[in-house]
N, C-alpha and C positions, 0 to 999 in steps of 0.2 A: 952555669947557669947566669946568663947576663941578665943586669938588672935594667929596664929601659931609664934614661936621664927624661924626664918630662920638662926640664928648663931650657935644653936646648933651643927649642922655637921659641921662645918668651923671650932669649938673651937679649938680642938685636933692639926689640921693643922695649923691655922693659926699660934699658940702660938708655934709653932715647928720652921717655916719659919720665924717669928720677932725674936726666940732667934737667931737663924743662921745668920740673918742678922744682927743681931745686934754684936753679935761675930765678922762676915766677915768686919765690920765696925771698929771696936776698934781695930784689925790687922794693917789695914790701914792707920788708925790714929797712930801707933806705929808705923810703919814701918819706918819713917823718921826717926823718933828720934834712931831706932835701929842705921839705916846705918851711922847717924852723930858719932855715938860714933865709929866704924868701919873702918870710912874712914878722912875725913880731920877734922873733929871735934877734934879727936884724936892728931891733931899736933898742937893745939894751935889757930885754927880756928872755929870761933861760927858758928852754923848751919845757922844763918840767911844769914850770909855774905856768905858760902859756897853755899846753895841754890841760892843767887843772883848771884854769878859769875857764877856759870853753867847756868844759864836761861840768862845770857848776853852772854856768849860764845854760847851757842845753836843759839840763835838770831843772833848774828854776823858772824854764820858760815851760818847760811840760807840764807842769805839776803844777804851776797858776797863772797858763793861758787863760782861764774861766774869767778871773779876776777883771778882764778887760769889758766885760757885760758891766757889771755894777760899775765901773770906772765912766764909761762913755752913757749911762744911763743917768749918773749923777750930771756927769760932766755938762750934760746936753739940756738937761733940766734946770740948771742953772744958766745956763747962756739964753736958752728960750721961755721955754715951758714945760709942765710935765707931760700932758699929751705929746709935745716930740720929742723930750728924755723918753718917754713908753715906747715910741714908737723907733723913730730913727737913731736913738741913740742905743738900743736893744739890736736893731739892724748894725750899728757900727761896730759895738759889743762883738757880737758873733764873729762878722768880720774878721775884727784884729783879733779875738779869741782863738779861730782856728788858724792866724798867720803867725801868731807867735808861739802856739803849739806844734805847727809844723816846722817852723824854724827851728825851737828847741828840738824836737825830736833829731832834724838835721845835723846842729851841734853834737847831740849827744852820738850819733851813728858815725862823724868821722872828727871826733875830740881828739883824735891822736895828729891830723894836718891843723895844725894852729893856720886859723884864717882870719881875716877883719872881723868886726863887729857887721850883721847887717841890721840887725833889726834895736831902734833907739826908741825910747832911754832902752837900755842894757834888761833893766827889770822893772815891771809892769809897776812897781809900786817906786822909783825912785827918776822922778818925780809924779806922784799918781795923778797931777793937772797935766800932765803932758801930754800932747797926742802922741800915738806910737806913727814911726815911721820907719821904712826900708830904703836900707839903702846903704852900701857897702863902703866902711872906713869909721874914725873914730866918732866924728859928730855926727854922721850922716849926712851930710853935704856934699851933692854929686860931685 
């Protein structure tokens, strides 16, 4: 009795799929190294350090993004008055809190690819009195 070979029809298709999958995985593994040569690593920062720093910034920004609310309420209250602080400051705090949290989530999602900083100051508390800016580069200058 001859047993049917169920793998005959799949041989060509499965091999193509495996080759394609292997090429995609090789490309994905090479991507962080490629990005590291084009960003911070070229400036004397090691790849591992750049990845760890980006992960830390992302985690901090996701967990402390809400601190933008009291930051702007206090800041605007000192600059103008309490009414402006509670209204305009709260609005600015919500906008920047959401912005910092989204940037942090993006940093966490792409921490394997070192990129320039996007949000300045780097953390909400450093310094607490500085306005939050969004720009690519070390100091947020276009």
